[in-house]
C-alpha positions as CSV (number, residue, x, y, z in Angstrom):
1,M,-37.3,27.8,55.6
2,A,-38.2,27.0,51.9
3,K,-35.9,30.0,50.9
4,D,-32.9,28.3,52.5
5,R,-33.7,25.0,50.6
6,I,-33.7,26.7,47.3
7,I,-30.4,28.5,48.0
8,R,-28.8,25.1,48.9
9,I,-30.3,23.5,45.7
10,N,-28.9,26.4,43.7
11,D,-25.4,26.1,45.1
12,N,-25.4,22.2,44.6
13,L,-26.5,22.6,41.0
14,K,-23.9,25.2,40.4
15,K,-21.1,23.0,41.7
16,E,-22.4,19.9,39.7
17,I,-22.7,21.8,36.4
18,A,-19.1,23.1,36.9
19,T,-17.7,19.8,37.8
20,Y,-19.4,18.0,34.7
21,I,-18.1,20.7,32.4
22,Q,-14.8,20.4,33.7
23,N,-14.6,16.7,33.6
24,S,-16.2,16.2,30.3
25,N,-14.9,16.7,26.8
26,L,-16.9,20.0,26.5
27,K,-14.1,22.1,27.9
28,D,-12.3,21.8,24.7
29,D,-15.1,23.3,22.7
30,L,-16.1,25.9,25.3
31,G,-12.8,27.5,26.3
32,F,-12.8,28.8,29.8
33,L,-16.3,28.8,31.1
34,S,-17.5,29.9,34.5
35,V,-20.9,29.0,36.1
36,N,-21.9,32.3,37.9
37,H,-25.3,31.6,39.2
38,V,-28.2,29.2,39.1
39,D,-31.9,30.1,39.7
40,T,-34.1,27.2,40.3
41,S,-37.8,27.5,40.1
42,R,-39.8,26.9,43.3
43,D,-41.3,23.6,42.1
44,L,-37.8,22.4,40.8
45,S,-39.1,21.9,37.3
46,G,-36.5,24.1,35.6
47,A,-33.5,26.2,36.3
48,K,-31.7,29.1,34.6
49,V,-27.9,28.9,34.5
50,F,-25.9,32.2,34.3
51,I,-22.4,31.5,32.6
52,S,-19.4,33.7,31.5
53,S,-16.7,32.7,29.2
54,F,-13.2,33.8,28.0
55,Q,-10.7,32.7,25.4
56,T,-13.3,31.3,23.1
57,D,-14.1,32.1,19.4
58,K,-17.7,31.1,19.7
59,T,-20.5,33.4,20.2
60,N,-22.8,33.3,23.2
61,D,-25.6,31.7,21.3
62,E,-23.2,28.9,20.0
63,L,-22.0,28.3,23.6
64,V,-25.7,28.1,25.1
65,G,-26.4,25.7,22.1
66,I,-23.6,23.5,23.0
67,L,-24.5,23.4,26.7
68,N,-28.2,22.8,25.9
69,D,-27.5,20.0,23.7
70,N,-25.5,18.3,26.5
71,S,-28.0,19.0,29.2
């Protein structure tokens, strides 16, 4: 039962993060960015977001830094 809840939370976070990136001015800085997976902790205190990017001249560290600054 709790496992199903975490899966739903992960899916909802994935959709919300992707929508935020798409509708914000970040998409100009990030190029084409895809949110692949979200892994939320059991107590909901944190989450790991897995992304992939195309058509950008920024390194992975720069992309993660931009996303963390806007989190």
